[in-house]
C-alpha positions in Angstrom: 88.4 19.0 -74.0 89.3 18.8 -70.1 86.8 18.6 -67.6 85.9 21.7 -66.5 85.5 23.2 -70.0 82.7 20.5 -70.9 80.9 21.1 -67.8 80.8 25.0 -68.8 80.0 23.8 -72.4 76.6 21.3 -70.5 75.8 23.6 -68.7 75.7 26.9 -71.2 73.2 25.0 -72.9 70.7 24.0 -70.6 70.7 27.0 -69.7 70.2 28.2 -73.1 67.5 25.3 -73.8 65.8 25.9 -70.1 65.5 29.9 -71.3 64.0 28.7 -74.9 62.0 26.7 -73.8 60.5 29.1 -71.3 59.8 32.0 -73.8 57.8 29.7 -76.0 55.2 29.0 -73.4 51.9 31.3 -72.8 52.3 33.8 -70.9 51.3 33.9 -67.9 48.9 37.3 -69.5 45.3 38.8 -67.2 43.6 39.5 -70.6 43.1 42.6 -69.3 43.3 46.5 -70.1 46.6 47.7 -71.7 45.5 51.2 -72.2 43.1 53.6 -70.3 40.8 55.7 -72.8 38.8 58.7 -72.3 35.1 57.7 -74.2 33.6 60.7 -76.3 30.3 61.7 -77.0 29.8 59.7 -79.6 27.2 59.6 -82.0 24.8 57.6 -84.1 26.9 56.5 -86.7 30.0 56.4 -83.8 27.2 54.0 -82.4 26.4 51.9 -84.4 30.4 51.7 -84.8 30.4 50.7 -81.2 27.5 48.1 -81.1 29.7 46.5 -83.9 32.7 47.0 -82.4 31.3 45.6 -78.6 29.9 42.7 -80.8 32.7 41.4 -83.3 36.4 43.3 -82.2 35.8 44.2 -78.1 36.5 40.6 -76.9 40.4 40.6 -78.4 40.7 43.7 -78.6 38.6 44.8 -75.6 36.4 47.5 -74.2 36.4 50.8 -76.0 39.4 49.2 -78.0 41.7 49.1 -74.5 43.2 45.9 -75.7 44.0 43.4 -73.7 47.1 41.9 -72.7 48.0 38.5 -73.7 45.5 39.1 -76.1 45.2 41.7 -79.0 46.7 45.0 -79.1 44.8 48.1 -77.9 43.7 50.5 -80.7 43.9 53.5 -78.9 47.6 53.8 -79.5 50.0 55.8 -81.4 51.1 53.2 -83.9 46.9 52.8 -85.2 47.5 56.4 -85.8 46.0 57.6 -88.8 49.5 58.3 -90.4 50.3 55.4 -89.8 47.1 52.9 -89.9 45.3 54.8 -92.4 40.9 53.5 -93.1 41.3 50.8 -95.4 43.8 48.5 -93.5 41.7 48.2 -90.5 39.5 47.1 -93.9 41.3 44.9 -95.0 42.2 43.6 -91.4 38.8 43.0 -90.9 38.6 41.3 -94.5 42.1 39.0 -94.9 43.6 38.3 -90.5 47.0 40.4 -90.6 50.7 38.6 -89.3 51.9 39.9 -85.9 54.8 43.3 -86.5 54.0 45.1 -84.0 53.2 43.3 -81.1 53.5 39.7 -80.1 50.3 38.4 -79.9 49.8 35.8 -83.0 48.2 36.8 -86.5 45.1 38.1 -86.9 42.2 36.3 -88.3 40.0 37.2 -90.9 37.0 38.6 -89.6 34.2 36.9 -90.8 31.0 38.0 -89.4 32.0 41.9 -90.8 31.2 42.9 -94.1 32.9 46.7 -95.2 30.0 48.6 -94.5 29.8 47.4 -90.6 34.1 47.6 -90.8 33.8 51.3 -91.7 31.7 51.8 -88.7 33.8 50.4 -87.2 36.7 52.6 -87.8 34.4 56.0 -86.7 34.2 54.5 -84.1 37.6 53.9 -83.4 38.7 57.3 -84.7 36.3 59.5 -82.2 38.5 57.7 -79.4 41.6 57.9 -80.9 40.4 61.8 -81.1 39.2 61.9 -77.7 42.8 60.4 -76.1 44.9 62.3 -78.0 45.9 60.6 -80.9 45.3 62.2 -84.7 
């Protein structure tokens, strides 16, 4: 192998290594809302769900489930519409956690501060938000 070929190969290896290193670093996320959410008028049950969501979910999923850039996805998104993620998917996510599969935020841990009844109330709130934002 001649000197030029060796230098080119070395430069390529360094470039690949630098790219891999940069990709593994935490992103410089802002934590800002990822989508704009219109808030509907909520009934009593949906208000209970909102209070539970605010206390247990909003730190990651953001106010009004709008997501937080670099932290957790918006639940007001077509991916979470009932025909793709049925209510039971939310229950199981809260009970067992979720492996990352739609978004690059990492795995979601189980949420031990809510029981199934609480999660069902949270779902009522999320579904109301989704409908108000054209996700059905």
